[in-house]
Structure formats: C-alpha cells, structure tokens
RODO-2510 file (C-alpha; in nm, 4 decimals, decimal comma):
residues 323
     n   res          X          Y          Z
     1     x     1,2685    -1,3339    -0,2644
     2     x     1,1038    -1,1478     0,0185
     3     x     0,7635    -1,0137    -0,0853
     4     x     0,5945    -0,7010     0,0437
     5     x     0,3038    -0,4646    -0,0098
     6     x     0,1954    -0,1086     0,0609
     7     x    -0,1265    -0,1376     0,2655
     8     x    -0,2399     0,2265     0,2820
     9     x    -0,5017     0,4055     0,0762
    10     x    -0,3205     0,7385     0,0341
    11     x    -0,1036     0,7797    -0,2756
    12     x     0,0456     1,0372    -0,5072
    13     x    -0,0151     1,0943    -0,8754
    14     x     0,1624     1,3240    -1,1195
    15     x    -0,0194     1,6279    -0,9773
    16     x    -0,0339     1,5745    -0,6017
    17     x    -0,1770     1,3630    -0,3227
    18     x    -0,4736     1,1335    -0,3903
    19     x    -0,6786     1,0730    -0,0775
    20     x    -0,8755     0,7487    -0,0479
    21     x    -1,2514     0,7690    -0,0731
    22     x    -1,2740     0,6111     0,2740
    23     x    -1,0287     0,5909     0,5652
    24     x    -0,8057     0,2898     0,6144
    25     x    -0,9680     0,0165     0,8247
    26     x    -0,6861    -0,1490     1,0238
    27     x    -0,8785    -0,4693     1,1030
    28     x    -0,9554    -0,5268     0,7344
    29     x    -0,5937    -0,4534     0,6413
    30     x    -0,4627    -0,7026     0,8987
    31     x    -0,7069    -0,9660     0,7744
    32     x    -0,5895    -0,9144     0,4161
    33     x    -0,2211    -0,9221     0,5134
    34     x    -0,2738    -1,2452     0,7064
    35     x    -0,4357    -1,4067     0,4026
    36     x    -0,1619    -1,2901     0,1671
    37     x     0,1152    -1,4104     0,3974
    38     x    -0,0249    -1,7542     0,4629
    39     x     0,1573    -1,9854     0,7013
    40     x     0,5067    -2,0145     0,5597
    41     x     0,6256    -1,6918     0,3943
    42     x     0,7843    -1,3674     0,5026
    43     x     0,5980    -1,0449     0,4222
    44     x     0,7103    -0,6841     0,4543
    45     x     0,4852    -0,3841     0,5074
    46     x     0,5850    -0,0743     0,3123
    47     x     0,5324     0,2649     0,4764
    48     x     0,6245     0,6265     0,3997
    49     x     0,7353     0,9142     0,6228
    50     x     0,8109     1,2625     0,4950
    51     x     1,0717     1,5172     0,6134
    52     x     0,9928     1,8789     0,5290
    53     x     1,2058     2,0659     0,7819
    54     x     0,8973     2,1666     0,9831
    55     x     0,6978     2,0032     1,2598
    56     x     0,4097     1,9459     1,0179
    57     x     0,5163     1,7374     0,7167
    58     x     0,3871     1,8326     0,3737
    59     x     0,2559     1,4779     0,3305
    60     x     0,1134     1,2726     0,6180
    61     x     0,2728     0,9401     0,7139
    62     x     0,1078     0,6528     0,5328
    63     x    -0,0189     0,4173     0,6548
    64     x    -0,0739     0,6093     0,9754
    65     x     0,0379     0,3324     1,2140
    66     x     0,2403     0,0728     1,0243
    67     x     0,3605    -0,0919     1,3464
    68     x     0,0065    -0,2200     1,4065
    69     x     0,0362    -0,4358     1,0926
    70     x     0,3616    -0,6048     1,1962
    71     x     0,2034    -0,9209     1,3279
    72     x     0,2935    -1,2859     1,2604
    73     x     0,6563    -1,1959     1,1916
    74     x     0,5858    -0,9247     0,9332
    75     x     0,8604    -0,6624     0,9037
    76     x     0,8699    -0,2924     0,8194
    77     x     1,0037    -0,1535     0,4912
    78     x     1,0240     0,2186     0,5703
    79     x     1,0635     0,4966     0,3136
    80     x     1,1976     0,8354     0,4276
    81     x     1,1045     1,1082     0,1818
    82     x     1,3177     1,4231     0,1556
    83     x     1,0644     1,7025     0,1027
    84     x     1,2471     2,0096     0,2391
    85     x     1,1513     2,2677    -0,0281
    86     x     1,4802     2,4594    -0,0164
    87     x     1,6941     2,1446    -0,0081
    88     x     1,8554     2,2365     0,3240
    89     x     1,9825     1,9346     0,5178
    90     x     1,9314     2,0850     0,8664
    91     x     1,7452     1,8225     1,0668
    92     x     1,7407     1,5648     0,7859
    93     x     2,0168     1,3418     0,9175
    94     x     1,8696     1,3422     1,2670
    95     x     1,5328     1,2516     1,1127
    96     x     1,7031     0,9529     0,9482
    97     x     1,8793     0,8478     1,2688
    98     x     1,5599     0,8789     1,4725
    99     x     1,3790     0,6512     1,2281
   100     x     1,6438     0,3835     1,2884
   101     x     1,6235     0,4274     1,6665
   102     x     1,2444     0,4114     1,6801
   103     x     1,2040     0,1316     1,4252
   104     x     1,2947    -0,1456     1,6645
   105     x     1,3713    -0,5064     1,5703
   106     x     1,0877    -0,5216     1,3158
   107     x     1,2505    -0,2551     1,0971
   108     x     1,4031    -0,4701     0,8224
   109     x     1,4878    -0,2064     0,5626
   110     x     1,4992     0,1677     0,5244
   111     x     1,4858     0,3519     0,1939
   112     x     1,6479     0,6942     0,1803
   113     x     1,4516     0,9287    -0,0475
   114     x     1,1676     0,8432    -0,2843
   115     x     1,2414     0,8375    -0,6579
   116     x     1,5211     1,0974    -0,6436
   117     x     1,5700     1,0781    -1,0220
   118     x     1,2058     1,1579    -1,1086
   119     x     1,1287     1,5284    -1,1426
   120     x     0,7632     1,5098    -1,0400
   121     x     0,6117     1,7306    -0,7677
   122     x     0,5149     1,4458    -0,5329
   123     x     0,8540     1,2702    -0,5308
   124     x     1,1960     1,3761    -0,4192
   125     x     1,3557     1,4272    -0,7588
   126     x     1,1867     1,7679    -0,7685
   127     x     1,3645     1,8839    -0,4500
   128     x     1,6948     2,0765    -0,4697
   129     x     2,0020     1,9036    -0,3257
   130     x     1,8305     1,5647    -0,3243
   131     x     2,1418     1,3782    -0,4387
   132     x     2,3409     1,5064    -0,1414
   133     x     2,0479     1,4253     0,0912
   134     x     2,0504     1,0726    -0,0514
   135     x     2,4232     1,0128    -0,0055
   136     x     2,4422     1,1618     0,3427
   137     x     2,1187     0,9911     0,4480
   138     x     2,2422     0,6455     0,3473
   139     x     2,5655     0,6958     0,5427
   140     x     2,3822     0,8257     0,8516
   141     x     2,1295     0,5401     0,8473
   142     x     2,3966     0,2707     0,8316
   143     x     2,6080     0,4412     1,0988
   144     x     2,3098     0,4520     1,3363
   145     x     2,2095     0,0924     1,2657
   146     x     2,5634    -0,0299     1,3287
   147     x     2,5931     0,1728     1,6481
   148     x     2,2730     0,0162     1,7811
   149     x     2,3592    -0,3338     1,6598
   150     x     2,0473    -0,3449     1,4415
   151     x     2,0401    -0,5469     1,1210
   152     x     1,8716    -0,2997     0,8853
   153     x     1,9119    -0,3048     0,5069
   154     x     1,9847     0,0515     0,3937
   155     x     1,9187     0,1613     0,0390
   156     x     1,7493     0,3986    -0,2023
   157     x     1,5308     0,3671    -0,5087
   158     x     1,4898     0,5135    -0,8543
   159     x     1,2751     0,4900    -1,1649
   160     x     1,3914     0,3565    -1,5029
   161     x     1,5984     0,5963    -1,7129
   162     x     1,5033     0,6058    -2,0798
   163     x     1,6814     0,9325    -2,1673
   164     x     2,0443     0,8681    -2,2678
   165     x     2,1250     1,2304    -2,1754
   166     x     2,0077     1,1831    -1,8158
   167     x     2,2899     1,2644    -1,5721
   168     x     2,1442     1,1390    -1,2415
   169     x     2,3610     0,8281    -1,2115
   170     x     2,6876     0,9918    -1,3111
   171     x     2,6190     1,2869    -1,0783
   172     x     2,5416     1,0456    -0,7961
   173     x     2,8675     0,8673    -0,8679
   174     x     3,0607     1,1917    -0,8362
   175     x     2,9094     1,2513    -0,4907
   176     x     2,9380     0,8941    -0,3657
   177     x     3,2492     0,7918    -0,1757
   178     x     3,3691     0,4743    -0,0092
   179     x     3,1560     0,5409     0,2986
   180     x     2,8424     0,5580     0,0848
   181     x     2,9182     0,2402    -0,1072
   182     x     3,0076     0,0529     0,2113
   183     x     2,6782     0,1667     0,3680
   184     x     2,4597     0,0630     0,0752
   185     x     2,2796    -0,2719     0,0976
   186     x     2,0359    -0,2404    -0,1936
   187     x     1,9071    -0,0198    -0,4717
   188     x     1,5375    -0,0347    -0,5490
   189     x     1,3482     0,0156    -0,8723
   190     x     0,9961     0,1529    -0,9055
   191     x     0,8587     0,0451    -1,2410
   192     x     0,5147    -0,0059    -1,3898
   193     x     0,5360    -0,1879    -1,7235
   194     x     0,2236    -0,1622    -1,9406
   195     x     0,0785     0,1151    -1,7249
   196     x     0,2110     0,4413    -1,8683
   197     x     0,3413     0,2931    -2,1947
   198     x     0,1340     0,0092    -2,3440
   199     x     0,3157    -0,3219    -2,3948
   200     x     0,1677    -0,6201    -2,5736
   201     x     0,1116    -0,9181    -2,3448
   202     x     0,3478    -1,1386    -2,5449
   203     x     0,6256    -0,8761    -2,5103
   204     x     0,5831    -0,8077    -2,1388
   205     x     0,8448    -1,0524    -2,0087
   206     x     1,0930    -0,9257    -2,2675
   207     x     1,0304    -0,5641    -2,1636
   208     x     1,0708    -0,6425    -1,7934
   209     x     1,3948    -0,8270    -1,8630
   210     x     1,5298    -0,5344    -2,0654
   211     x     1,4458    -0,2749    -1,7994
   212     x     1,5950    -0,4747    -1,5141
   213     x     1,9047    -0,5629    -1,7141
   214     x     1,9639    -0,1989    -1,8083
   215     x     1,9209    -0,0911    -1,4480
   216     x     2,1787    -0,3449    -1,3272
   217     x     2,4317    -0,3271    -1,6088
   218     x     2,3995     0,0347    -1,7333
   219     x     2,2597     0,2658    -1,4647
   220     x     2,4142     0,1340    -1,1432
   221     x     2,7717     0,1098    -1,2793
   222     x     2,7592     0,4819    -1,3676
   223     x     2,7322     0,5500    -0,9949
   224     x     3,0021     0,2975    -0,9097
   225     x     2,7506     0,0591    -0,7489
   226     x     2,8786    -0,2991    -0,7805
   227     x     2,6783    -0,6113    -0,8577
   228     x     2,7294    -0,7276    -0,4991
   229     x     2,4722    -0,4635    -0,3926
   230     x     2,1290    -0,6205    -0,4214
   231     x     1,8486    -0,4902    -0,6403
   232     x     1,4862    -0,5051    -0,5359
   233     x     1,1525    -0,4016    -0,6815
   234     x     1,0128    -0,1397    -0,4447
   235     x     0,6947    -0,0464    -0,6299
   236     x     0,5197    -0,2352    -0,9067
   237     x     0,1531    -0,2676    -0,9910
   238     x    -0,1106    -0,2547    -1,2610
   239     x    -0,4386    -0,0614    -1,2168
   240     x    -0,7849    -0,1703    -1,3191
   241     x    -1,0376     0,0681    -1,4690
   242     x    -1,2049     0,1489    -1,7990
   243     x    -1,0602    -0,0887    -2,0604
   244     x    -0,8356    -0,2410    -1,7884
   245     x    -0,9981    -0,5599    -1,6618
   246     x    -0,9450    -0,7351    -1,3286
   247     x    -0,8493    -1,0525    -1,5145
   248     x    -0,5795    -0,8711    -1,7081
   249     x    -0,4479    -0,7203    -1,3848
   250     x    -0,4010    -1,0677    -1,2394
   251     x    -0,2342    -1,1995    -1,5552
   252     x    -0,0038    -0,8994    -1,5883
   253     x     0,1126    -0,9125    -1,2271
   254     x     0,1795    -1,2854    -1,2519
   255     x     0,3853    -1,2435    -1,5687
   256     x     0,5889    -0,9564    -1,4202
   257     x     0,6523    -1,1273    -1,0852
   258     x     0,7515    -1,4589    -1,2413
   259     x     0,9883    -1,2766    -1,4752
   260     x     1,1462    -1,0897    -1,1824
   261     x     1,1818    -1,4141    -0,9867
   262     x     1,3434    -1,5835    -1,2859
   263     x     1,6046    -1,3061    -1,3039
   264     x     1,6697    -1,2958    -0,9278
   265     x     1,9868    -1,5054    -0,9288
   266     x     2,1476    -1,3478    -1,2358
   267     x     2,0746    -0,9874    -1,1334
   268     x     2,0981    -1,0282    -0,7531
   269     x     1,7347    -0,9312    -0,6875
   270     x     1,6351    -0,9924    -0,3257
   271     x     1,2789    -0,8610    -0,2999
   272     x     0,9559    -0,7459    -0,4606
   273     x     0,6912    -0,5132    -0,3154
   274     x     0,3510    -0,4583    -0,4732
   275     x     0,1679    -0,1282    -0,4960
   276     x    -0,0976    -0,1472    -0,3542
   277     x    -0,3299    -0,3457    -0,1275
   278     x    -0,6519    -0,1575    -0,2045
   279     x    -0,7911     0,1050    -0,4402
   280     x    -0,8043     0,4682    -0,3398
   281     x    -1,1404     0,4993    -0,5171
   282     x    -1,2873     0,2099    -0,7152
   283     x    -1,5406     0,4340    -0,8908
   284     x    -1,2929     0,6938    -1,0187
   285     x    -1,1652     0,6878    -1,3751
   286     x    -0,8179     0,8182    -1,2897
   287     x    -0,5274     0,5869    -1,3632
   288     x    -0,3876     0,6139    -1,0107
   289     x    -0,7074     0,5372    -0,8206
   290     x    -0,7332     0,1598    -0,8829
   291     x    -0,3944    -0,0019    -0,8251
   292     x    -0,5300    -0,2223    -0,5465
   293     x    -0,5587    -0,5974    -0,5176
   294     x    -0,8768    -0,5095    -0,3288
   295     x    -1,1564    -0,2684    -0,4114
   296     x    -1,1841     0,0345    -0,1851
   297     x    -1,4320    -0,1591     0,0350
   298     x    -1,1706    -0,4364     0,0860
   299     x    -1,3427    -0,6981    -0,1296
   300     x    -1,0847    -0,8842    -0,3421
   301     x    -1,0100    -0,8679    -0,7101
   302     x    -0,8768    -1,1838    -0,8799
   303     x    -0,5206    -1,0481    -0,8492
   304     x    -0,5386    -1,0823    -0,4708
   305     x    -0,5474    -1,4604    -0,4951
   306     x    -0,2793    -1,4513    -0,7684
   307     x    -0,0413    -1,2594    -0,5421
   308     x    -0,1208    -1,4863    -0,2464
   309     x    -0,0296    -1,7931    -0,4506
   310     x     0,2918    -1,6353    -0,5800
   311     x     0,4018    -1,5443    -0,2270
   312     x     0,3362    -1,9018    -0,1169
   313     x     0,5270    -2,0480    -0,4123
   314     x     0,8187    -1,8062    -0,4502
   315     x     0,8482    -1,6330    -0,1141
   316     x     1,1265    -1,6620     0,1404
   317     x     1,0400    -1,8198     0,4783
   318     x     1,0232    -1,5752     0,7690
   319     x     1,3327    -1,5267     0,9822
   320     x     1,2853    -1,6889     1,3218
   321     x     1,4614    -1,4921     1,5993
   322     x     1,7238    -1,6846     1,7939
   323     x     1,6060    -1,7966     2,1410
***
C-alpha cells in the first residue's frame, strides 16, 4: 500500500474548527516526514482546501503550504471540501478544475468532498446538494486530468454506515451515470475504531474486518461501484489523553494497520493515511486534540516509531519518474 499522513495542526471536531495551540513549524514537519518515510517508501501528504462560493473560504487551507512538504518524492493527496452553504454549484466545478491544473506532477490523488454522508457541521454531509456536487466534481476532475495528460487518482470518501435505513449510497447510485463510474479511481473510508465506540483489544481486528467488508460488499454496490474501483483508508487514528495511554495508541494503530494490510488483496485496498502527525493541544482533555504521533511541540510518542516501522515494512516503493 501507499502510506500517507495529514501533517497540519488544524482540525475539526463535532462542533467546529479546533485551532492548534501553536502554529505549524514547517522545518519540524519536514524533519518528521523525512523520518517517517525513510529511504525506500512512498509517502503522501494529505491536505484540505475548502470551496464556499466566496473569495474567503469558511475554513482555511490546511496545511497552509502543502507543496513545501513534497520533498524526496512525496506526493500530494488533496481534499476539496464543498462548503457552499446554499448548495449552489456555481464556481465549484471550476474550483475542482483549477486544483488539477495547479497541482502539478506531484498531485497524486484528489478527493472530491469530505465525508458527504456524515451530517456534521464541519463536513460536507451537512451541505445541501452535496451528492450532486460529488458526482459532478468527480467527472470534472477526471476530465481535466485527462485533458492535461496528468495521472491523478480521482475519488471521494465516506464514513461507515451503521444505520440500515441510511439512503446515501442508493441516492448516490441514482445520480451516478457511466461518466461518473468511468471517472472514479477510488473510494475512501474515514474510520476510527475504538475511538467513539469502545472495542476490546482482542476484538479490534475482527471489528476492522467487519467494517471494511461491509463497506466493500454492502455500501459500494448500492451505488453501483464495482470491486475494480480501489478502496483506501483516508483518515484513521487513535487519540491519547486521560485513560488513553501512548502505549495503547501505538498498539492500536499497529493492529489496525496490519489488519488493513492483510485485507488489501481481497478488498482491493491501495492506501492508508493516518490522522494526524501532531496534536492540536497536548494539554487539552478533548478527544479531538491529541490524535498526533507527536506532541504539539513535535516530540514523538511511541506510535511515531510504530508507524515509521510499518511504512518501512509494508509500504510501496516511490515511483521514479522516467528519464
């Protein structure tokens, strides 16, 4: 698999934007990315840009300058959030096309919309018309990439569906046509086992297997998405904090990642991206503040070395451009 990570400090929780206690320090981020990547593995850098239909986006881009982190062959995994409050598509498709044009050769993948099936205020599932924005955005992104001759994986993501009455996937299927399915390279999953619903350590691998299997064999077919379209893990992590030790973070991430890797061939999983590189605030008690492999001052937790070793062992070698 190709591994990745979100290196910024800004994040969203179930109420709004969480700002880091201190600004991002690019030199420390680059140092950490270099150590994680090692000498023989590919690594993608996950970044987020928001479209709100105005010159000033509702959420700032994060990290602020992802291109500065694309050293040593690292590539960009760019998320385009649809945050136009009324759901109007005016300007959205040009925003998508411009992201392809400006991404350059280091843009490896582009995700259209952020969690469009989650009705939370900080993600796109709360925005009217998001399904149409998703379908049209995927088509526009692939059209632009093909026109420019750029090899960019185009996809979208979602969160696990535990409500049998949920209609997101069937409604998406009714909107999707042949152009959409022919433009789609991957579907991502954001999932956080043992974070919001406790899972016993000896049941964790079983739970991960069940969620990924249901996503592949139950959810995606409802939208007419075939098994030839890759899956990938776009966001996964486990926060430290009160009653959540650094040692358990390392063990949990290792169990989840090894389980994902073991299912990669059967479920056509091509990548995994971890959320996140560092804490927003290592002294806060909030669940969302301590997802990092590093403390907010960039000193490592044990999970940093765990992830570095997993990338070295399980990661895909970087693509070397043709001379």
